[in-house]
Structures are given as C-alpha cells and as structure tokens.
C-alpha positions in Angstrom: -0.6 -0.2 -0.1 1.3 2.9 -0.8 1.9 6.7 0.8 -2.1 8.3 -1.2 0.3 11.8 -0.9 2.1 10.1 -3.7 -0.1 8.2 -5.6 -2.0 9.7 -9.4 -6.0 9.3 -9.6 -5.1 6.9 -11.9 -3.2 5.2 -9.6 -5.4 5.5 -6.8 -8.6 4.7 -8.9 -6.8 1.3 -10.0 -5.9 -0.3 -6.6 -9.5 1.0 -5.5 -10.7 -1.2 -7.8 -9.2 -3.9 -7.0 -9.7 -3.4 -3.5 -13.8 -3.4 -5.0 -13.5 -6.2 -6.8 -11.6 -8.3 -3.9 -14.2 -7.2 -1.9 -17.0 -8.4 -3.8 -15.9 -12.1 -4.2 -17.0 -13.0 -0.4 -13.6 -15.1 -0.3 -11.9 -12.6 2.2 -12.2 -12.9 6.0 -13.9 -10.5 7.7 -10.9 -8.9 9.2 -9.1 -8.7 6.3 -12.0 -7.1 4.3 -12.3 -4.4 7.0 -9.4 -4.0 6.2 -9.7 -3.4 3.0 -13.2 -1.8 3.4 -10.7 1.0 5.4 -8.0 1.1 1.8 -10.6 1.7 0.0 -12.6 4.6 1.5 -9.7 6.1 1.8 -8.5 5.8 -1.8 -12.6 6.9 -2.6 -11.3 10.2 -0.7 -7.7 10.8 -1.9 -10.1 10.7 -5.7 -12.8 12.2 -4.8 -9.6 15.6 -3.9 -7.5 15.4 -7.0 -10.9 15.6 -8.8 -11.8 18.5 -7.0 -8.7 20.2 -7.6 -8.9 19.5 -10.9 -12.2 20.8 -11.6 -10.8 24.2 -9.4 -8.0 24.1 -11.8 -10.4 23.9 -14.8 -12.7 26.9 -13.1 -9.6 28.6 -13.0 -8.2 28.1 -16.3 -12.2 29.2 -17.5 -11.8 32.1 -15.3 -15.0 31.5 -13.6 -13.6 31.3 -10.1 
C-alpha cells in the first residue's frame, strides 16, 4: 500500500477498483475485508480530492473562479 500523497488519480482508482473486486468476491475473512474497506474508503476520499482540485484548476483557466 502506497502513501496516498504519492498516488496519482489513476493509480488510486486502479487500487480502489482492485479492492472492490476483492470485497465483492466474498472470499476474504472478515478482518481482512474490514481492513480493505478502510483502505478503499481512504482511496475514494483521495480520488475525490484530486477530482475537486482538477475541477478548480479548470474553472480557474476558464475564468469561472
């Protein structure tokens, strides 16, 4: 698991997608599922932050800010 600040949107999203697939398989022990869920939640928040920042940059370029 990488440091979130080092992850690009694409890398974080790919890791999140892999976690979702693992959780949906239903084959993991409960403790591991909870740990993966926590990591997934953190990745989702990171992705949202990156998207929000990108949106602000685009708005600034367009002069909407």
